[in-house]
MIPANU-23693 format. One line per 3 residues: number of its first residue (from 0); their letters; for each residue x, y, z of C-alpha. Coordinates in pm, 1 decimal, padded with zeros to 6 digits, always signed. Example, Ala and Ser with C-alpha at 12.3 -4.5 7.8 and 13.67 -1.06 7.14 Angstrom:
// residues 2
0> AS> +01230.0,-00450.0,+00780.0  +01367.0,-00106.0,+00714.0
***
This chain:
// residues 356
0> MNH> -19438.3,+18057.1,+20340.3  -19322.0,+18397.1,+20460.3  -19543.3,+18639.9,+20270.9
3> NSQ> -19314.9,+18931.9,+20354.4  -18996.4,+18773.4,+20224.7  -18826.6,+18935.4,+19927.9
6> FSE> -18848.6,+18763.3,+19595.9  -18563.6,+18559.1,+19449.4  -18246.2,+18601.6,+19651.7
9> DPD> -18014.8,+18876.5,+19531.1  -17785.9,+18860.2,+19352.6  -17895.2,+18552.7,+19157.0
12> RSD> -17753.1,+18617.8,+18812.2  -17842.4,+18266.8,+18700.3  -18216.6,+18333.1,+18729.4
15> TRP> -18361.7,+18368.9,+18380.7  -18734.0,+18348.6,+18460.5  -18924.1,+18628.5,+18284.4
18> ILI> -19085.5,+18910.3,+18481.9  -19425.2,+19063.7,+18407.7  -19516.7,+19419.4,+18503.6
21> IPY> -19887.3,+19500.6,+18546.1  -19872.4,+19879.9,+18509.1  -20102.0,+20177.1,+18530.5
24> MWI> -20244.3,+20231.0,+18183.5  -20267.3,+20609.7,+18157.6  -20017.7,+20722.7,+17893.2
27> GDF> -19796.6,+20933.1,+18121.5  -19793.1,+20664.8,+18389.8  -19712.7,+20402.0,+18128.9
30> VRN> -19406.3,+20601.4,+18021.6  -19296.7,+20624.1,+18383.9  -19317.3,+20244.9,+18401.2
33> HTV> -18992.1,+20236.0,+18208.7  -18813.3,+20341.4,+18525.6  -18944.9,+20021.8,+18686.0
36> VRV> -18811.7,+19824.6,+18387.7  -18468.5,+19981.6,+18426.2  -18454.6,+19908.6,+18800.2
39> LKQ> -18545.5,+19545.3,+18732.4  -18283.0,+19512.6,+18458.5  -18017.9,+19653.4,+18690.6
42> RWP> -18117.7,+19403.6,+18955.7  -18165.0,+19101.4,+18726.7  -17992.7,+19163.9,+18390.2
45> NRP> -18061.7,+18808.3,+18268.8  -18436.4,+18810.6,+18329.3  -18659.1,+18923.4,+18038.6
48> VDL> -18915.8,+19190.3,+18128.3  -19260.0,+19210.9,+17966.0  -19530.9,+19473.1,+18009.1
51> LTT> -19904.6,+19419.1,+18008.1  -20046.0,+19696.7,+17789.8  -20363.4,+19827.4,+17635.0
54> SLC> -20400.7,+19875.7,+17260.5  -20364.0,+20250.3,+17316.1  -20028.5,+20229.1,+17495.5
57> APL> -19888.5,+19937.6,+17292.9  -19684.8,+20156.2,+17049.5  -19479.7,+20288.4,+17342.6
60> VDY> -19341.4,+19941.7,+17414.0  -19165.3,+19934.1,+17075.5  -18947.9,+20226.2,+17182.4
63> MPG> -18863.9,+20110.0,+17537.4  -18512.5,+19964.7,+17575.1  -18501.9,+19655.1,+17793.1
66> VRE> -18861.4,+19546.4,+17732.3  -18887.3,+19209.1,+17562.2  -19252.6,+19229.6,+17467.3
69> GIV> -19581.0,+19403.8,+17530.8  -19875.9,+19176.4,+17612.6  -20168.7,+19361.3,+17454.4
72> WDL> -20485.1,+19291.0,+17649.4  -20770.0,+19537.4,+17684.3  -20968.8,+19489.7,+18004.5
75> PRG> -21276.3,+19707.6,+18066.8  -21237.3,+19963.2,+18345.9  -21588.3,+19946.2,+18484.5
78> RLA> -21652.7,+19574.5,+18519.5  -21477.5,+19252.0,+18611.7  -21496.6,+19074.8,+18270.5
81> VGR> -21440.2,+18726.2,+18412.3  -21397.0,+18565.6,+18071.1  -21127.1,+18813.2,+17970.5
84> QLS> -20948.6,+18761.4,+18302.5  -20952.0,+18383.6,+18258.1  -20819.2,+18408.7,+17902.7
87> LAK> -20544.0,+18644.3,+18013.5  -20449.1,+18408.8,+18297.0  -20420.9,+18122.0,+18050.0
90> LLR> -20190.6,+18328.9,+17830.4  -19971.9,+18432.1,+18126.0  -19948.4,+18075.1,+18254.6
93> ARN> -19816.4,+17959.2,+17917.9  -19536.4,+18215.2,+17935.3  -19394.2,+18077.9,+18263.2
96> YGT> -19339.5,+18407.5,+18440.9  -19144.3,+18381.3,+18764.1  -19244.6,+18720.0,+18903.4
99> ALV> -19529.8,+18964.4,+18852.1  -19513.8,+19322.5,+18978.1  -19868.8,+19451.4,+19023.1
102> LPR> -19836.9,+19829.6,+19037.0  -20204.9,+19933.3,+19067.7  -20364.6,+19886.4,+19411.0
105> TWK> -20688.0,+19747.0,+19266.2  -20784.5,+19384.8,+19326.1  -20880.2,+19344.7,+18958.7
108> AAI> -20519.9,+19407.4,+18855.4  -20404.7,+19109.3,+19064.0  -20660.8,+18852.9,+18944.1
111> APA> -20494.6,+18724.4,+18626.1  -20145.0,+18682.8,+18779.7  -20301.2,+18486.0,+19066.3
114> LAA> -20507.8,+18265.1,+18835.3  -20193.8,+18207.9,+18628.0  -20016.6,+18085.4,+18944.3
117> IPE> -19716.4,+18313.0,+18887.9  -19491.0,+18211.3,+19181.2  -19403.9,+18562.0,+19303.0
120> RVG> -19678.2,+18824.8,+19291.0  -19557.3,+19153.7,+19434.2  -19767.4,+19456.5,+19528.2
123> FVG> -19874.0,+19693.2,+19800.5  -20144.9,+19600.7,+20045.4  -20478.8,+19732.4,+19922.0
126> EFR> -20834.8,+19652.5,+19813.7  -20867.3,+19311.7,+19981.7  -20604.0,+19141.9,+19767.3
129> FGL> -20514.7,+18879.1,+20025.9  -20471.5,+18550.4,+19841.4  -20413.1,+18723.5,+19509.5
132> LNR> -20067.3,+18857.3,+19601.0  -19808.8,+18662.9,+19799.7  -19526.1,+18914.8,+19835.1
135> WRW> -19676.2,+19200.0,+20030.7  -19526.9,+19546.1,+20053.7  -19623.8,+19798.6,+20317.6
138> GEK> -19573.5,+20171.3,+20365.5  -19702.0,+20294.6,+20029.7  -19857.4,+20608.3,+20181.3
141> KLP> -19519.1,+20714.3,+20321.0  -19362.4,+20725.3,+19976.7  -19369.2,+21082.2,+19846.4
144> RFI> -19423.2,+21044.1,+19472.7  -19604.2,+20818.0,+19231.2  -19275.8,+20695.8,+19082.6
147> DKN> -19140.3,+20615.0,+19429.7  -19438.0,+20388.2,+19495.2  -19396.8,+20202.9,+19165.8
150> AAL> -19020.7,+20168.5,+19144.9  -18991.4,+20063.7,+19510.3  -19169.7,+19740.5,+19416.6
153> AQP> -18875.7,+19652.3,+19190.7  -18629.6,+19676.7,+19479.8  -18561.1,+19425.1,+19757.8
156> VGA> -18779.0,+19456.4,+20066.8  -18661.0,+19738.5,+20291.4  -18416.9,+19885.2,+20041.0
159> PLP> -18386.5,+20263.8,+20076.6  -18503.7,+20485.8,+19795.0  -18210.9,+20594.3,+19576.6
162> PEW> -18125.8,+20966.1,+19548.8  -18242.2,+20946.1,+19186.2  -18427.4,+20681.8,+18990.4
165> PVP> -18319.8,+20580.9,+18639.8  -18513.2,+20805.7,+18404.0  -18762.9,+20668.8,+18149.4
168> QLR> -18624.9,+20632.2,+17799.6  -18796.7,+20613.3,+17462.7  -18568.5,+20564.2,+17162.5
171> VPP> -18687.5,+20624.0,+16807.1  -18450.6,+20533.4,+16520.9  -18358.4,+20845.2,+16319.9
174> EDI> -18464.5,+20675.5,+15995.8  -18816.4,+20632.4,+16137.6  -18836.6,+21007.9,+16193.1
177> VRW> -18722.7,+21079.1,+15836.6  -18984.8,+20844.0,+15693.3  -19254.0,+20993.3,+15918.0
180> RQA> -19174.0,+21348.2,+15802.2  -19185.8,+21238.7,+15438.8  -19512.5,+21048.8,+15483.1
183> NGL> -19676.4,+21356.2,+15636.0  -19531.9,+21604.2,+15386.2  -19332.6,+21787.1,+15654.2
186> SAG> -19015.5,+21982.0,+15592.4  -18690.8,+21924.1,+15777.7  -18709.3,+22270.7,+15930.5
189> AAV> -18751.3,+22370.7,+16293.7  -19088.5,+22276.4,+16439.5  -19263.8,+22328.1,+16769.6
192> ALA> -19503.0,+22054.4,+16884.6  -19802.7,+22171.6,+17085.5  -19989.9,+21923.7,+17307.0
195> PGS> -20304.4,+22111.3,+17417.0  -20490.7,+21814.5,+17567.3  -20494.3,+21657.6,+17912.0
198> VGV> -20709.2,+21446.1,+18138.7  -20914.2,+21712.5,+18316.8  -20992.7,+22055.2,+18175.6
201> SKR> -20825.3,+22237.2,+18464.1  -20482.3,+22125.7,+18338.3  -20539.5,+22276.9,+17994.4
204> WTS> -20370.4,+22604.5,+17912.4  -20611.6,+22799.2,+17694.0  -20368.8,+23024.9,+17505.5
207> YPE> -20232.9,+22772.7,+17255.3  -20401.2,+22948.0,+16957.2  -20230.1,+23277.8,+17039.3
210> AAR> -19898.9,+23100.3,+17101.7  -19924.6,+22927.0,+16762.3  -19982.0,+23259.2,+16587.9
213> LLV> -19676.1,+23411.5,+16754.3  -19458.1,+23109.4,+16677.9  -19556.0,+23114.3,+16310.0
216> ERG> -19482.1,+23488.2,+16291.7  -19130.8,+23404.5,+16412.2  -19076.9,+23160.9,+16125.8
219> LEV> -19143.2,+22837.7,+16312.2  -19348.0,+22544.9,+16189.2  -19611.1,+22437.2,+16443.8
222> WVV> -19756.6,+22089.5,+16488.2  -20060.9,+22016.3,+16702.9  -20029.3,+21670.6,+16858.5
225> GGP> -20295.4,+21473.3,+17043.3  -20575.0,+21220.6,+17018.9  -20924.8,+21243.5,+16873.1
228> AEK> -21042.7,+21440.1,+17177.9  -20805.9,+21722.3,+17079.8  -20940.7,+21759.1,+16724.3
231> GLA> -21154.3,+22060.8,+16816.5  -20863.0,+22229.9,+16994.6  -20642.2,+22160.3,+16694.4
234> QEI> -20888.6,+22328.1,+16460.6  -20889.2,+22639.7,+16680.4  -20509.5,+22647.8,+16681.2
237> VAA> -20489.0,+22601.3,+16302.5  -20741.9,+22880.9,+16251.1  -20531.5,+23115.1,+16464.4
240> GGA> -20190.9,+23022.0,+16322.8  -20278.6,+22974.9,+15957.0  -20082.4,+22776.5,+15701.3
243> GVR> -19782.4,+22738.0,+15929.2  -19975.2,+22506.5,+16163.6  -20038.8,+22138.6,+16096.3
246> DLT> -20305.4,+21931.7,+16269.8  -20137.6,+21597.7,+16352.3  -20398.8,+21472.0,+16596.7
249> GTD> -20529.5,+21120.8,+16543.5  -20605.9,+20780.5,+16687.5  -20257.7,+20624.1,+16668.9
252> LRN> -20029.2,+20706.8,+16960.5  -19730.6,+20608.0,+16746.4  -19793.3,+20919.1,+16537.9
255> GVL> -19770.0,+21129.0,+16854.6  -19445.5,+20960.3,+16958.4  -19286.7,+21027.5,+16620.0
258> AMA> -19406.3,+21389.4,+16619.0  -19253.7,+21450.7,+16960.5  -18931.0,+21281.1,+16854.1
261> AAG> -18906.5,+21498.3,+16541.1  -18990.8,+21831.8,+16705.1  -18727.4,+22084.0,+16806.3
264> VAI> -18922.0,+22165.4,+17121.8  -19248.3,+22042.9,+17274.3  -19493.1,+22261.4,+17467.2
267> SND> -19738.7,+22057.6,+17668.2  -19984.3,+22061.6,+17951.9  -19930.4,+21813.1,+18235.0
270> SGL> -20020.6,+21515.4,+18017.5  -19900.9,+21187.9,+17874.1  -19745.7,+21359.7,+17573.6
273> MHI> -19531.5,+21570.6,+17806.5  -19384.5,+21251.3,+17951.9  -19337.1,+21103.5,+17604.7
276> AAA> -19149.4,+21409.9,+17479.6  -18924.0,+21423.2,+17784.8  -18846.1,+21049.7,+17768.5
279> LGT> -18750.3,+21093.5,+17401.5  -18500.2,+21363.7,+17494.4  -18689.4,+21637.9,+17310.7
282> PTM> -18655.1,+21972.7,+17492.2  -18990.5,+21990.7,+17669.7  -19180.0,+22278.0,+17828.2
285> GIF> -19441.5,+22167.4,+18080.4  -19721.8,+22409.9,+18168.4  -19846.0,+22351.4,+18522.7
288> GPT> -20136.5,+22507.1,+18709.9  -20350.3,+22283.9,+18933.5  -20088.7,+22006.9,+18961.1
291> SPY> -19748.9,+22001.1,+19130.1  -19435.1,+21983.9,+18914.2  -19258.6,+21810.4,+19204.6
294> LWA> -19507.7,+21526.4,+19200.0  -19587.0,+21502.5,+18830.0  -19306.6,+21649.0,+18617.8
297> PLN> -19109.0,+21391.0,+18416.7  -18809.3,+21236.5,+18590.8  -18610.8,+21332.8,+18281.3
300> GLA> -18646.2,+21696.8,+18377.1  -18794.8,+21973.8,+18167.5  -18630.4,+22233.7,+17952.1
303> ATV> -18869.7,+22473.7,+18125.3  -19140.5,+22441.3,+18388.3  -19396.9,+22712.9,+18317.3
306> VQD> -19614.5,+22832.8,+18605.7  -19789.1,+23161.1,+18669.3  -19586.6,+23379.7,+18907.9
309> KEV> -19795.2,+23696.2,+18916.4  -19956.6,+23614.6,+19248.5  -19968.9,+23347.2,+19514.4
312> LSC> -20290.7,+23148.0,+19486.6  -20403.6,+22975.3,+19803.7  -20575.7,+22703.3,+19602.1
315> QPC> -20267.1,+22601.3,+19406.7  -20193.6,+22317.4,+19358.3  -20546.2,+22183.1,+19399.7
318> QST> -20500.1,+21857.9,+19199.9  -20860.2,+21901.4,+19083.5  -20971.0,+21813.9,+18731.4
321> VCK> -21209.6,+22112.1,+18720.7  -21136.4,+22463.3,+18851.6  -21364.4,+22544.0,+19144.9
324> MND> -21226.6,+22881.8,+19253.1  -21016.4,+23181.7,+19142.8  -21143.3,+23159.6,+18783.0
327> HRC> -20860.9,+22931.7,+18664.5  -20602.6,+23205.8,+18716.1  -20326.6,+22949.6,+18771.6
330> MRD> -20342.1,+22882.5,+18396.8  -20517.3,+23187.9,+18255.5  -20246.3,+23425.0,+18381.6
333> IAA> -19970.2,+23249.6,+18186.8  -19927.0,+23472.2,+17881.2  -19873.8,+23331.4,+17533.4
336> SEV> -19590.9,+23580.2,+17474.3  -19412.3,+23448.3,+17782.4  -19437.0,+23085.8,+17665.2
339> VAI> -19319.9,+23175.4,+17313.3  -19020.4,+23367.2,+17449.1  -18920.0,+23066.0,+17658.2
342> AQR> -18964.3,+22837.1,+17356.6  -18733.1,+23056.1,+17147.8  -18471.5,+23048.2,+17424.1
345> VLG> -18497.6,+22669.9,+17451.4  -18461.9,+22630.8,+17074.6  -18162.0,+22860.3,+17076.4
348> EAG> -17995.3,+22661.1,+17353.7  -18056.6,+22344.9,+17151.0  -17897.3,+22503.7,+16845.6
351> VRA> -18221.7,+22517.8,+16646.1  -18294.7,+22822.1,+16431.4  -18622.2,+22924.7,+16276.4
354> ET> -18662.4,+22965.2,+15901.1  -18659.7,+23337.0,+15827.8
***
């Protein structure tokens, strides 16, 4: 067998074997996986596409066009969990997948598809996965962005990167948004969603409390969106903004999706919620400091990319999770008044007016 051959000959429109994507499980990366789904559906419109998912990311699958089903299976990050791998392989084997795209480079990610004997197991060379994958791809390090590495696996071998990838899409029915507002006692007025969390403290803009106060003074309702780790930040923001701020943080990611879908504008650090908001089509402002907008901004584009422009910092972008020099000026020097002014402009361009 030629291990470098492309999988099923293109164009084979009669092929109906389902495809499984083994994705990265961070929230933002999981949203980006929808680009891979869209590339596969363009290539093989008659082949169902499923996503392996964690319990955390599972709600996202419900809003992804073109995804047949999410296979919810939580595997521990720090250990092999042989029993869980064997059970997952049994489940995958019963579903008769024809192709598995293994996006992560780890050998653990390739175990279950191999044990399930999925005929075509596609992935980049890495972490001693010989025998686990049988459709090797090379040249990962030459691909400029994370999305290029992932979506290239959905193309035929040697295919050039397109000028633009299909953008991720999340679609929430309008009636779901209405019910969510009613269930949470929220008005139908203009609201700004703030997402103050992120993986790594260096990516967190610290002026959300002041921004909330200014937004409320301008007649805007403010929602704080995030997970349990953001509860403390939410309390600080509520204390600063008063009765006009609602703490919507919680354990269910679906709540965050619906909040971002309902908001007039979202203001977010470089985080999973930024990618969710952009994929929903909500005007989204991304605040960047230690990370590069070129590498990590949503493919959907942002209503505004907010970076400090007062001085050139030699350390920026450092890609570090903790600031190690220059006293976090890449984020600290972004003024709340500046962000609020941009938010008002974005709302105005979207035709949203504050309650006065």
